[in-house]
Legacy VTK file of the C-alpha trace (Angstrom):
# vtk DataFile Version 3.0
C-alpha trace
ASCII
DATASET POLYDATA
POINTS 268 float
69.316 111.878 71.452
67.571 111.671 74.933
63.921 110.523 74.938
61.403 112.783 76.368
57.786 111.951 78.045
54.997 113.382 76.433
53.357 115.921 78.531
50.350 113.663 79.648
52.282 110.979 80.653
54.360 112.848 82.865
50.866 114.874 84.677
49.925 111.127 84.842
52.955 109.912 86.795
52.673 113.204 88.865
49.108 112.337 89.669
49.867 108.921 91.160
52.813 109.793 93.523
50.635 111.986 95.068
47.565 109.606 95.190
49.825 107.447 97.233
51.629 110.205 99.621
47.954 111.259 100.597
46.670 107.258 100.848
49.548 106.680 103.136
49.524 109.158 105.402
52.630 111.219 107.337
55.676 108.959 108.346
55.716 107.525 111.222
57.074 109.177 114.169
60.284 107.430 115.729
60.851 107.823 119.263
63.671 106.212 121.009
62.144 104.153 124.080
64.944 102.359 126.726
65.268 98.855 126.501
64.683 98.530 130.112
60.941 99.749 129.747
60.668 98.004 126.352
61.035 94.652 127.713
58.862 93.990 130.280
60.783 92.374 133.546
60.819 88.534 133.786
57.983 87.646 136.462
59.322 86.247 140.279
59.718 82.674 140.200
56.990 81.199 141.684
58.017 79.580 145.650
58.570 76.126 145.129
55.867 73.961 146.364
56.395 72.369 150.145
57.409 68.779 149.697
54.814 66.816 152.091
56.235 65.614 155.103
57.927 62.123 154.170
57.595 59.588 157.574
60.511 58.215 158.789
60.870 54.032 158.124
59.895 52.159 161.063
62.946 50.598 162.846
64.572 47.311 161.668
64.083 44.925 165.061
67.352 43.724 166.298
68.474 42.579 169.441
66.535 43.313 172.575
68.514 44.741 175.551
67.355 45.195 179.143
67.461 47.979 181.365
70.688 47.753 183.375
68.855 47.148 186.496
66.910 44.365 185.079
69.953 42.727 183.794
71.039 43.245 187.255
68.331 41.317 188.580
68.127 38.164 186.921
71.901 37.898 186.109
73.298 34.816 187.188
75.816 35.678 190.457
79.259 34.588 189.706
79.908 31.770 192.616
83.033 30.543 190.595
85.479 31.579 193.566
83.658 29.767 196.256
84.272 26.178 197.557
82.024 23.718 195.982
80.441 23.548 199.556
79.988 27.282 200.129
78.529 26.896 196.089
76.329 24.355 197.434
74.186 26.582 199.978
74.341 29.600 197.893
72.409 27.619 194.852
70.036 25.607 197.536
69.169 29.062 199.451
68.427 30.196 195.994
65.505 27.539 195.425
63.428 28.235 198.370
60.721 26.068 197.556
61.207 22.627 197.958
59.203 19.579 197.624
59.648 15.605 198.594
57.750 12.498 198.119
58.192 10.100 200.821
57.468 5.879 201.441
58.563 4.409 204.580
57.024 2.037 207.416
55.839 2.225 211.161
57.874 0.869 214.061
54.988 -0.243 215.875
57.060 -1.013 219.406
59.995 0.970 220.993
60.994 4.126 222.315
62.523 6.915 220.374
65.585 6.862 222.217
66.413 3.222 221.494
65.364 3.438 217.647
67.413 6.273 216.766
70.873 4.257 217.856
69.036 0.605 217.267
66.444 0.771 214.609
66.958 -2.439 213.987
65.261 -3.607 217.493
62.025 -2.082 216.556
58.756 -4.071 215.513
58.597 -2.897 212.027
55.710 -3.246 208.881
52.322 -2.175 210.998
51.961 0.070 208.418
53.671 1.678 205.233
53.405 5.439 205.014
53.458 7.109 201.348
52.870 11.314 201.118
54.745 13.949 200.891
55.603 17.794 201.681
56.440 21.011 200.598
59.136 23.170 202.137
60.051 26.708 202.090
63.363 28.655 203.355
62.987 31.447 205.513
66.635 32.138 205.384
70.036 31.241 207.014
71.848 32.779 209.773
75.255 31.781 211.400
76.359 30.937 208.323
75.370 27.234 208.358
71.937 27.505 209.783
68.781 27.659 208.362
64.445 27.798 208.717
62.205 26.207 206.544
58.999 25.841 206.937
56.854 22.277 205.908
53.429 21.144 205.345
52.819 17.509 204.514
50.913 14.328 204.398
50.955 10.931 204.425
48.685 7.642 204.285
49.244 4.799 206.705
48.230 1.905 204.987
47.856 -1.641 206.872
47.118 -1.609 210.707
46.165 2.046 210.746
44.824 3.052 207.428
44.339 6.607 207.962
45.846 10.082 207.188
48.254 11.848 209.023
48.847 15.925 208.778
51.441 18.214 210.135
53.107 21.666 209.649
56.275 22.437 211.001
59.349 24.414 211.525
62.789 22.710 210.840
65.677 24.254 212.139
68.576 23.011 209.575
72.523 22.739 209.754
75.079 22.175 206.642
78.328 22.791 208.661
79.733 19.400 208.369
83.905 19.186 206.815
82.482 17.083 204.060
80.449 19.020 202.275
82.657 20.003 199.834
82.147 16.075 198.404
78.888 15.185 199.725
76.455 18.474 200.576
75.164 17.039 204.019
72.216 18.644 206.048
70.561 17.624 209.526
67.083 19.531 210.637
64.925 18.946 213.340
61.467 19.746 213.181
58.487 20.738 216.047
54.892 21.701 214.863
51.660 20.374 214.918
50.624 16.413 214.062
47.149 15.446 213.207
46.003 12.075 212.459
42.418 10.684 211.492
42.780 7.045 213.120
45.058 6.742 216.045
47.891 3.938 215.600
48.048 0.864 217.193
50.680 1.718 219.064
48.672 4.713 220.689
45.728 3.046 220.789
46.872 0.159 222.549
45.055 -3.026 222.825
41.648 -4.430 224.059
43.007 -5.596 226.998
45.356 -3.022 227.499
44.070 0.149 226.195
46.554 3.224 226.412
44.764 5.613 229.399
45.638 8.517 227.483
45.133 9.486 224.030
45.167 12.223 221.371
44.731 12.667 217.807
46.795 16.139 218.039
50.876 15.472 219.186
53.932 17.066 218.322
55.265 16.688 214.694
59.261 15.913 215.514
61.073 14.269 212.717
65.097 14.517 212.703
66.064 14.445 208.939
69.500 13.942 207.287
69.751 15.151 203.559
72.849 14.011 200.904
73.262 15.874 197.773
75.907 16.485 195.323
77.793 19.348 195.810
76.953 20.495 192.285
73.177 19.724 191.938
72.182 20.778 195.478
68.691 20.810 194.298
68.337 17.253 194.041
68.467 15.571 197.780
67.912 12.497 198.830
66.179 12.773 202.738
66.199 10.080 205.529
63.676 10.831 208.009
62.288 9.377 211.477
59.168 10.391 212.085
57.785 10.669 215.621
54.415 11.861 216.933
55.207 13.300 220.188
53.436 14.368 223.627
56.580 16.119 224.818
56.809 15.032 228.054
52.747 14.584 228.575
52.128 17.920 227.541
49.175 16.912 224.572
46.524 15.127 226.943
49.216 13.408 229.029
50.780 10.990 226.338
54.361 10.197 226.425
54.967 8.252 223.457
53.643 8.322 220.226
53.991 6.517 216.930
57.514 6.013 215.413
58.210 5.670 211.428
61.206 6.020 209.447
60.483 7.070 205.898
63.000 7.825 202.746
62.196 10.547 200.620
63.073 12.189 197.052
63.366 16.328 197.182
63.633 18.797 194.372
64.190 22.501 195.160
62.802 25.021 192.815
LINES 1 269
268 0 1 2 3 4 5 6 7 8 9 10 11 12 13 14 15 16 17 18 19 20 21 22 23 24 25 26 27 28 29 30 31 32 33 34 35 36 37 38 39 40 41 42 43 44 45 46 47 48 49 50 51 52 53 54 55 56 57 58 59 60 61 62 63 64 65 66 67 68 69 70 71 72 73 74 75 76 77 78 79 80 81 82 83 84 85 86 87 88 89 90 91 92 93 94 95 96 97 98 99 100 101 102 103 104 105 106 107 108 109 110 111 112 113 114 115 116 117 118 119 120 121 122 123 124 125 126 127 128 129 130 131 132 133 134 135 136 137 138 139 140 141 142 143 144 145 146 147 148 149 150 151 152 153 154 155 156 157 158 159 160 161 162 163 164 165 166 167 168 169 170 171 172 173 174 175 176 177 178 179 180 181 182 183 184 185 186 187 188 189 190 191 192 193 194 195 196 197 198 199 200 201 202 203 204 205 206 207 208 209 210 211 212 213 214 215 216 217 218 219 220 221 222 223 224 225 226 227 228 229 230 231 232 233 234 235 236 237 238 239 240 241 242 243 244 245 246 247 248 249 250 251 252 253 254 255 256 257 258 259 260 261 262 263 264 265 266 267
């Protein structure tokens, strides 16, 4: 037999249901929204920051190479195809400057033409000469001929005790047939020569003084030089130093002082 609730209970339930419906309000409205509208679009990615400039690394030092023009200017020329004599000429001409140290002795009497062929006939030792000279090579022509400029000075100690100074131009020749074995040059000079005190041979004696005297005469000095073809910058020089009046051109002087000197020359 089915159970029936009393009327009071049923009325109470209906009243509670009605109360709940009024309190909750009407049912929610349901609308369909597209997915694209419901989900906001993704924000555009921020632009990537520009990286700060990075400096290039410093170059690693290496072997410095001179420009082609500079290299050609300082390059040593190839002289292997030349004969020993021609190689010696080229090396000597490349060193335009040279310096020479001298030591020697005066010859008190005798004429130039006699002393050149028989130097032992003169009277030696009145003066000892010590000094030097500087040369500069102007150039070469006709293959075997050269022109040098020279300035020099020596001191005559002994009977004279005075200085001697000169400036001269040398004409030299080096075309000897033995140059491949011994590099040889021969030169002749011309130029003014000055002494602070006249040598005895130019002053004469108290009883017989020289009638014509001059402190200025011509520097005429034949010279022979010798060097090894492999080392033409080192020369041994034999020089005949003659103060010449050039046949009376200098104040009527015909003969001047004569000396023989030995020199060592270096070209640079």
